[in-house]
C-alpha positions as CSV (number, residue, x, y, z in Angstrom):
1,M,21.7,2.0,-24.0
2,T,21.2,5.8,-24.2
3,E,21.8,7.9,-21.1
4,Q,18.1,8.6,-20.9
5,T,17.3,4.8,-21.0
6,L,19.9,4.2,-18.3
7,N,18.4,6.9,-16.1
8,S,14.9,5.5,-16.6
9,L,16.2,2.0,-15.8
10,E,17.7,3.2,-12.6
11,E,14.6,5.1,-11.5
12,E,12.3,2.2,-12.2
13,W,14.6,-0.3,-10.6
14,T,14.6,1.8,-7.3
15,E,10.8,2.2,-7.4
16,L,10.2,-1.5,-7.9
17,A,12.8,-2.4,-5.2
18,D,11.0,0.0,-2.8
19,V,7.6,-1.8,-3.5
20,K,9.3,-5.1,-3.0
21,D,10.5,-4.0,0.4
22,V,7.0,-2.9,1.4
23,L,5.4,-6.2,0.4
24,A,8.2,-8.2,2.0
25,A,7.5,-6.4,5.3
26,R,3.9,-7.8,5.0
27,D,5.4,-11.3,4.6
28,W,3.9,-11.8,1.1
29,F,7.0,-13.5,-0.4
30,M,7.1,-16.9,1.3
31,G,9.5,-19.5,-0.1
32,T,10.8,-17.1,-2.8
33,S,7.2,-16.9,-4.3
34,G,5.8,-13.9,-6.1
35,N,7.1,-11.7,-8.9
36,L,7.0,-8.0,-9.7
37,A,7.5,-6.0,-12.9
38,I,7.7,-2.4,-14.0
39,K,7.8,-1.0,-17.5
40,V,11.0,0.9,-18.5
41,S,10.2,1.9,-22.1
42,D,7.4,1.7,-24.7
43,A,9.5,1.7,-27.9
44,P,10.9,-0.8,-27.7
45,L,8.8,-2.4,-25.0
46,D,11.2,-3.3,-22.1
47,F,10.4,-4.0,-18.5
48,L,12.1,-5.1,-15.3
49,V,11.0,-8.3,-13.8
50,T,12.1,-10.2,-10.7
51,A,14.8,-12.8,-11.2
52,S,13.7,-16.4,-10.5
53,G,14.5,-18.0,-7.2
54,K,15.7,-14.9,-5.4
55,D,15.1,-14.2,-1.7
56,K,12.7,-11.3,-1.9
57,Y,13.3,-10.4,1.7
58,K,16.8,-9.2,0.8
59,R,17.7,-6.2,-1.5
60,T,20.5,-7.0,-3.9
61,D,21.8,-5.8,-7.3
62,E,20.5,-9.0,-8.9
63,D,16.8,-8.7,-7.8
64,F,15.6,-7.8,-11.3
65,L,16.6,-8.1,-14.9
66,L,15.5,-6.2,-18.1
67,V,13.4,-8.2,-20.5
68,D,11.7,-7.4,-23.9
69,A,8.1,-7.6,-25.0
70,D,8.3,-11.4,-25.1
71,G,9.8,-11.7,-21.7
72,A,13.3,-12.6,-22.9
73,P,16.4,-11.0,-21.3
74,V,17.6,-7.9,-23.2
75,E,21.2,-8.6,-22.5
76,T,23.3,-11.8,-21.8
77,T,22.9,-12.7,-18.1
78,H,23.1,-15.6,-15.8
79,L,19.8,-14.5,-14.3
80,K,16.6,-16.2,-15.3
81,P,13.3,-14.3,-15.5
82,S,10.5,-15.3,-13.1
83,A,8.5,-18.3,-14.4
84,E,5.4,-16.1,-14.7
85,T,7.1,-13.3,-16.8
86,L,4.7,-14.1,-19.6
87,L,1.8,-12.8,-17.5
88,H,3.5,-9.5,-17.1
89,S,4.3,-9.5,-20.8
90,V,0.6,-9.9,-21.6
91,I,-0.2,-6.9,-19.5
92,Y,2.3,-4.6,-21.1
93,N,1.5,-5.7,-24.6
94,K,-2.3,-5.3,-24.2
95,T,-2.6,-2.2,-21.9
96,N,-0.9,1.0,-21.0
97,A,-0.2,-0.3,-17.5
98,G,3.2,0.6,-16.0
99,C,3.5,-1.9,-13.1
100,S,2.3,-5.4,-12.3
101,L,2.5,-7.3,-9.1
102,H,1.9,-11.0,-8.3
103,V,1.9,-12.5,-4.7
104,H,0.8,-15.7,-3.0
105,T,-1.0,-15.4,0.3
106,V,-3.1,-17.8,2.4
107,A,-6.2,-15.6,2.0
108,N,-6.1,-15.3,-1.8
109,N,-5.3,-19.0,-2.2
110,V,-8.1,-20.2,0.1
111,L,-10.7,-17.9,-1.5
112,S,-9.6,-18.8,-5.0
113,E,-10.4,-22.4,-4.1
114,I,-13.7,-21.7,-2.4
115,Y,-14.9,-19.6,-5.3
116,G,-12.9,-21.3,-8.1
117,R,-15.9,-23.1,-9.6
118,D,-17.7,-19.8,-9.9
119,G,-14.9,-18.4,-12.0
120,K,-14.9,-15.2,-10.0
121,I,-15.3,-13.6,-6.6
122,D,-17.6,-10.6,-6.1
123,F,-17.4,-7.8,-3.5
124,K,-20.2,-5.3,-3.0
125,G,-20.7,-2.7,-0.3
126,Q,-17.1,-2.7,0.7
127,E,-15.2,0.6,1.0
128,L,-12.0,-0.8,-0.4
129,I,-13.5,-1.5,-3.9
130,K,-13.1,2.3,-4.4
131,A,-9.4,1.6,-5.0
132,F,-10.6,0.2,-8.4
133,G,-12.5,3.3,-9.2
134,L,-15.9,1.9,-8.2
135,W,-17.8,4.6,-6.4
136,D,-21.5,3.9,-7.0
137,E,-23.4,2.6,-4.0
138,D,-24.4,-0.6,-5.8
139,A,-21.1,-1.1,-7.6
140,V,-19.6,-4.7,-7.7
141,L,-16.0,-5.5,-7.9
142,S,-15.7,-8.9,-9.7
143,I,-12.2,-10.5,-9.7
144,P,-11.9,-13.4,-12.2
145,I,-10.5,-16.7,-11.1
146,I,-8.6,-18.8,-13.7
147,A,-7.3,-22.3,-13.6
148,N,-3.7,-22.8,-12.5
149,H,-2.2,-24.4,-15.6
150,A,1.4,-25.7,-15.1
151,D,2.0,-24.8,-18.8
152,I,2.8,-21.1,-18.6
153,P,1.9,-20.2,-22.2
154,R,-1.5,-21.8,-21.7
155,L,-1.8,-19.9,-18.4
156,A,-0.9,-16.7,-20.1
157,E,-3.5,-17.4,-22.8
158,D,-6.3,-17.8,-20.2
159,F,-5.0,-14.8,-18.3
160,A,-5.0,-12.6,-21.4
161,E,-8.8,-13.0,-21.7
162,H,-9.2,-10.9,-18.5
163,V,-6.6,-8.2,-19.3
164,T,-8.9,-5.7,-20.9
165,A,-8.1,-2.4,-19.1
166,D,-5.2,-0.4,-17.9
167,K,-5.8,-1.6,-14.3
168,G,-7.2,-4.8,-12.9
169,A,-6.8,-8.0,-11.0
170,V,-6.9,-11.7,-11.7
171,L,-6.8,-14.6,-9.3
172,I,-5.1,-17.9,-10.3
173,R,-6.7,-20.8,-8.4
174,N,-4.6,-22.1,-5.6
175,H,-1.7,-19.9,-6.8
176,G,-2.0,-16.2,-6.3
177,I,-3.2,-12.8,-7.5
178,T,-1.8,-10.6,-10.2
179,V,-2.7,-6.9,-10.3
180,W,-1.6,-4.1,-12.6
181,G,-2.0,-0.3,-12.7
182,K,-0.7,2.8,-14.4
183,D,2.3,3.0,-12.1
184,A,3.8,1.3,-9.0
185,F,1.7,3.4,-6.7
186,E,-1.6,2.3,-8.3
187,A,-0.6,-1.3,-8.6
188,K,0.4,-1.5,-5.0
189,K,-2.8,0.2,-4.0
190,L,-4.9,-2.4,-5.9
191,L,-2.9,-5.2,-4.4
192,E,-3.4,-3.9,-0.9
193,A,-7.1,-3.3,-1.4
194,S,-7.5,-6.8,-2.9
195,E,-5.7,-8.5,0.0
196,F,-7.8,-6.5,2.5
197,L,-11.0,-7.7,0.8
198,F,-9.7,-11.3,0.7
199,Q,-8.8,-11.3,4.4
200,Y,-12.2,-9.7,5.3
201,Q,-14.1,-12.3,3.3
202,L,-12.1,-15.2,4.7
203,A,-12.7,-13.9,8.3
204,L,-16.5,-13.5,7.5
205,L,-16.7,-17.1,6.3
206,Q,-14.9,-18.4,9.4
207,L,-17.5,-16.7,11.6
208,K,-20.5,-18.3,9.8
């Protein structure tokens, strides 16, 4: 690697580790679930992704590994990329996004089941949809819900149909949410906004 690449790798590693720490403090990584990724370079396309099976409540030198456009490790390593690395690969191959985050929470799992047959969940009149750039009074945030295929390539294929912009969010039914944005700050903002909306909607349904 060139010195420039190494510097970029170190910077992106630290930024992704900082995001992981914030999300861990919110208890969004139960049972080693969830995975995070951040782009390191465009040519060739390389990105850091969480190593499979790691305790994300701890910060170590083996939290992430560098993979290529297909999600394969760039260098020989004993670490295994997260099972859902292909989802991140889809995002970086189809958009200009720089960071993507995937977490499992009770709220996003329950709502994905309740609205799963609709294939989406809509939010209107909520302040937090502005995080997605929706400012009009009648704007609607529609988050797609896709089936939770055990076959990851098939899951990635369905997921890819909804990756059409440089930022967005997709729910996987009874699994979790994946969001992406231009950088770590935007991706985290979209994730936080989505989870607020999910918790709000779940609380509203419980009151009815």
